[in-house]
N, C-alpha and C positions, 0 to 999 in steps of 0.2 A: 608472583604472575597473577593472582588475581586483583592486586591492587592497580595492576600497569593496566589490565584489561576493564577496568572500569572508569579509569582517568581517560584512556582510548575510547570508550564508548560515551562517555559523559563530554569529551571535545567533538565528537562527533555532533550530538544532540544540540549542544550550544553554536556550532556553525550551521547544523539544519534550522534550528530556531529561530535564526536572523536572517536567515534567508527567507523563511517560511513568512516571518511577519513584515517584512520589507515594507514597503510604502505603499497607502491606496492610490487611488487617482488624484486626491488633493494633497497628499503627502503626509496625512494624519495615520498614524496609528490606530489598528483595530484591536481594542482590548476583548475579544471574546475568547472564552474558557480553552484555554490551550488544549490541542487535539494532539497526543503523543503515541497515538497508538500505533505506527511504526515500531517504536521503541517498545512496546509493553512485551515483558516476560512471559509466558504464559505458567512456565514451570516455576518460576520465582512468586508467582501471584498465587498458584495453588498452594504452595510452599507456606505463605504468609497464613492464607485464610485457613487452614489447619490449624496453625497455632492460634489463630483469635476466636476460632470456633470451639476453643475449650473453655467453658465457662470456671473451670478450676484455677487454671492459669491466667486468668483478665482478674480474678477476685484476688489471689494470692499474688498479685504484681509479679509473677514470674514468666510473662511473656520473655520469649529470649532478644536477649540486648539486639541480635542482628536485623528483626524486625523494626526497629526504631533509626538503628542505624543506617543500615541501607536504604531506606526508604527516604530519610532525611536526604542524605549524600545522593541517591540517584533516583527521584521520587518518579522520571517519566519512566522507569521500568514497573511501574505499577499503575493500574487505572483508577479514576478518579474517585469511583466509589469505596475500591477497595482501599483507597487510601484515607478517605473519612470512617471506615470501620475502625483502623486503626487509631485513627486521632480520635475518635469515642473510647475505644478501650483501652488507650494508656495515655491521655492528654488531660481529661478530665475530673477524674478522682476515679475513687472506687462506686461510690455510689450512683454515678452517671453512667460509670462501665458497667454496672449489674444491669442499670433499668436499659440502656441498648442493648445489652444481650438480649433480656427479656422481651423486649421491642421486636429482634430480629427472629427471634423463635417464634413469637405468636404469628408472624408475618409469613412464616416458613408452612406454620400449620394450621393456620386459620383463613380460609378462602375469603372473607368477607369482614367488613368493619365491625359488623353486629358481633359474626363469631369471636371477633378479636376481643371487643369488649366483654363477652361472657368468659372465654379462656383469661382474659386479664384478674378476672375478679375471682376466679376459682382458684388463681395459681397467682399468685401476690410474692414475688420475689424479692423486688428490690422498688419501693417508690423513692422519688427524690423529694425532700422535704420542700416545702414551698413557704415563703416569707414576705406576707402580704404587707403593704404600706399603704398610706393614704395620703395623697399629696392634693394641692390646691391649684386650682387651673389658673390663679392668677399670679403664683411664683412658680411657675414651671423650673425655670432653672435653677434658682436657689435650692428648690426640691431636690432636684436632680442631684447636686453636690452633695446634700447632705446623704439622701439615701444611698449613692455610690460607696463614701466613706463609712457611712454606718456597715451599709450589707452587702456591698460589693465583692467582697472577699470571701463571704461566706459561701457553704455549700449548698445553701437553699436556692431554689430558683426565684427570683423576683418577681411578684405580681402587685400589679399598680391598680387603685382604687382612687376616685375622684371623690373628693368633698361635695356631700349632696348627690350623690349618686349612686345607683343600687347594681351598677353593671360591676361584674369582676371577671377574672380571668385572662383568656391574651389578647381580645379584642382593646380594651383600657390601656391594657399595657404596652402592646404593639402601638398603639395612637401615643403614647407616652413617649415611646422612644422617637416616632417620627418626630414630635413637636419639639425636642430636644435638639434633634437633627438640624428640624428647619431653620429653630433660635441660633443655633451656633453659625449654619452657611450665611446667615443673614444677618450676624451681630455684628457692630461696631464697639472699637475696632475690627476692620477686617481679619478674619480667620485664614481666608482663601484666598489664593490669586483668581485672578480674574482672565477668562479668554482662556480657560484648560480644554483643549479637543476633547469632545464628549461628555462636556460637563462636567468631569472627575476633579477630584478635590486635592490641590497642593498647596501647602502652607506660601501665605503673603510673607516677600521678604519684609524683615524688621533689623534693626541694627541689634545685634548679637549682645553687645556689651550692655546699650541699652535695658535691652532686656533682664539679662542676667543679674543688675545690678537690682531691679525691682524697685526704685525709688520713686517712678512716677504710676499712678495708679492704672493708668491704662496699660502698664508694663505687667503689672500684675493681673489685671483683668485676662489679659490674653493670656499668659502661661496658666492660669487658674481653669481657662477653658480649652486648652489643649490638655491638661491633665482630667478633665470633665470628660473629654474625647475619649483619651486612652481608656479610661474606667469604662465606658457606655461600648465601646468597639470589644473590650475583651469580655463584657459580660454577655454581649449578645452572642458571642462565640461559644461562651458557656453553654448559655440557655436556650443554644438553637434561636434565638431570635431574629428575626428581618430588621434591619433600622435604613433608610434612606440614606447613606452615607457612602459613595462610590470612591474610596481613598484611591488616589494614583498608583499604579506599578511602582514607579520610580519613587515614590513616599515611602512603600512597605520595602525598598530595596535600601533607603537611609535607615531606616527604624532596625531593620535586622543587619545593616552592613555587610550584605550577601556579595555586593560587587560593586567595583567603582563607576563611575560616571565619564561619559567622553563630552568632548564637546557638544555631538550629535545629541546627548541626551535632553538638549536645552530645546532643542526642534520639537519634543514628545510634550514639553510642558507649554512653551509659546513660541509656536509656529513664527508669528508675527515679527518677535525679537530676534528669532534666529535667523529669518530672511533679510531681517537689517542689520545685522550684524556681518551678515556675508557682503551686503554690498558694501559696505565700509571697506573692508578687504580690497576691494576692487578699484578703490579711489587713488588718486594721486595724493603729493604731499599738502600742495596746494588746495585741493579741496577740501580736505580733512581741513586744516586750519580753519577754513571759512565757517564750516559748519560749528564752529567753538563748542566742541565735546569735551566735557572734563572728565576724570577717571573717578564718577561716581555712579550710582547704579542706574539706569534710563528709568525715570518713574520716581525714583526714590534719590532725591539728593542729600538726603542726611547720610546715606550710607555710602563710604569713601571704598574704591574698589583698592586703592593703597595710601599708606600714612599721606596723609596732606594730598589726597587725590584730588578734591576739589580746585587745586590748583594747579594743576597739570593739565597740559593739552594735547588732544590726540593729534598725534603726525603718523607718515607713515612711516617711522622707527619704532615705532610704539603700537599700532595696532593691532598686532596681531598678540602681543600682552594683554591689552585691552578685551580684546574679544574672548581672549580665555578665562581672564579676570571675570567679566561679567557673567559667563558660564557658572564658574565654581560658586563665588558670590549668590547667584543666583538660585542654586540646586544645594548650596553646602553650608557656606557662611552663614548668609540671613536667614536659614532654617533652621540653624542647629541646636539654637535654645527651644524653638518650639518641639522638635522631634525627641529631643532629648526629657522635656514633659511627660510628653505620649508615651514614650518608650516606658519611663520610671512608672507610670501610673499603670500601663499595661502587665508590666510585670508582676504589680501587686496580686493581681489578680489571674492572671495565666503568664506560667513561663514561655519567653520569645521562641523556645524550643520546638514548643509545640507546634509553631508555624512552619516547622521546615519539610512539612509533608505538602505543604501547597506553594505553587509558582506564586510569583509574583502577581501575574495576571487573576490567578486564582483566587489571592489574597483581596486584590479589587472589587472581586463581585461575590465573595462569599458569604458576606453580611446583608448583602445588599437583594443577593437574588437574581431574577430575569429582570431586565429592563423591559422599562411598559413600550421601548420602542422596537424590542422584538415580536415583529407582525405572527410569527412562527409560532407562540404561544396564542394567538387571537384568533387563529383563521378557524372555522366551522370544523374542520373535523377534529383539531386538536380538542375543541371544546367540546364536541358531541363524545368524544371519549371519555374524558376527562370531569366533566361535570355530570351529578347524580339527580337522576329526578324520582322524587319517591311522595310518598304520605299525599295521595289525591294526584298526582301528576306521573306521569310513564315518558318517555322517550316519543314517543308519536303525539304526545298531549299538545295542543296548537300553540298554547302559551308559553309553553318549552321553547319549542321549536322559535318562537316571535323572540322571546329573551336570547337565545343563543345567536339568532340573526343579526339582533340588537349588539350585542355584545360583539361581535366580530366586525359591525361597523365603526367601532367606539376608535377615537385619534387617542394619541398617548395620556393626552390631559383626562380625556374623559375615564381613560384605564386606571388612571392612579384615583379618580375620585369614586369610582366604582368597587376598588379593592378597598380604599381606606372606610369606606361606607360597608362592606359586606366583612371584612378581616380585621379591620383598625389599621393595618399596614398599606403602604401606597405601591408595594412591589410582591411579586410573586416569587417562590421558592426556585433555585436552579431548576430547570427541568419545568419552568411554565406551572398549568395547573395540576398537571402528573405529580409532582414533588409538593403539593398541599397537604397537608395532615392537620385533621380529617379533611376529606376532597369537599370540593363545595356543593353543596346540596339545596336543590329549589323544591322547598312541598307548598302543595296548596294552602293557601289561608284559609282561615273557616270563613263561610260565606254568613255575611250580616242579616239579621230580621228583616223581613217585610217591611216598610217599602223600600228599605235602604238597598243599594246595591254594590258589588264589587268594585265597579268605576269610580265611587266616591270614596275608596278606600285606599291607602299607601301602603307600598310593599314595607317590610320589617324585617329586622335580623338579628340572629344567635351569634354574634363574633367568635364566642368560642366555642363553637361546633360548626362555623362557615355554612351557616343554615341560611338561608333565606325565603323569606314566607312571602309567595307572592298570589295576590286576589287573582281570581279569573277572571281578568279583564275583557271585556265583549270585542276590542282591537286592537291591533297593535299599536297602532299610533297612540290609543291611550295608556296602553304597557310602557311605552316610551316616554309619555310626556310624565307620567307618575315615578318611573326610573329615576330619571334627571332630575326631577324636582329634589325628589329623597334623597339623591348621591350629593345635592348642594347643599339641602337646607339640615338634613339627619346627620350631621356629624357634629364632633365637638361636644355630645353629651351620650352617655349610658344608662337609657331609663327602662322599665318597663312597658313592653308593649301591650 
């Protein structure tokens, strides 16, 4: 009876989600984090939290099986935050589970960051080991492959240092992941399809047989980079790092093999191609023959939709088959080798079952965090509530208020530059500045000796602590000029200020 009830609730949820997601004004799906609040079950959530609040159960791996089974099968019954606690307690290994138990206990018993740090020093239950690696900026990709092969599957948190630079900690590490992501996004031969809505990432179609044979250097390079991507994504999930890679929900569906594709799915990946195919179905036989279309994938003449497809012409009799094959090859066949390489590498670091507690849309944003296009994270109210002023500044200080006003006026590209300068990562965690740990803190930079003035100095940062050291500039215009210059020039190096 319970199984039947859960299946019925799941069916209702699937119908509700299909209707809720729908189409936007331009027919483009919006992939915000799903809000399943109408389906949340408070009693089950309370039971799950009670099980996860028992440190002994977490330490000994004796959290009841129903916790992971039910959450994986019916994730919509539990809020995002609770599923995150389950993920930290059961999917990341004993060391990380104990560490997160301690962090949650500290957050409950210590009201401020300073009190938490004091208490953490007094009661050290578990600290995750850290593996430091030193790499060259001139060999980022080669270093990434080597580091992931050597240390990716280890239990330690990876920390990156650059040769010739003194910076260490989260800042250089986040920048390292951001640089790897940028290289993978822009590399040739292309890994990702162009024109995907929202700038999301879905594999570029390639001939699967050609890739699997691996006789061509380009084929080997494509699969090697998809393996690297699998390692990087899994390591970022393990270490709770942000990386600027927003993988498409349908890519995650392919990786996890959670549901089949429909012809409609092509619209979510390539709306222009989907519209063109729809137009073909309305044409007559003569019009189709005049188009001189053969059975190869549009834009990829080397990929045949059927054996000897290059010699088959499109007619009214086979147009439906053609449309179906284009969708199937674009979403499945011509990306299967890339997905397999990603899946294999991912599993070497993290079991795929660990992803069952997340929806496809949550997986698409979990490693990227909040988009810089999310204006809600950059309102003056949000910034005032979650950016701290300390050590020379207060919330009423003119320079602090000027800074928040300038930040609230940033365009998306300026937001990326600012976040990269201050934190090392070009995006914020889910929740915006509220989710940034430690919080962004603005402190007053020490005044220079006369005759020098603060207007002659630049702001500097401590990325490991999310500290922005801001001189007491005489006007808001000078503050803006100096900050923009620092954002543009003060990157790609971690030195002592």
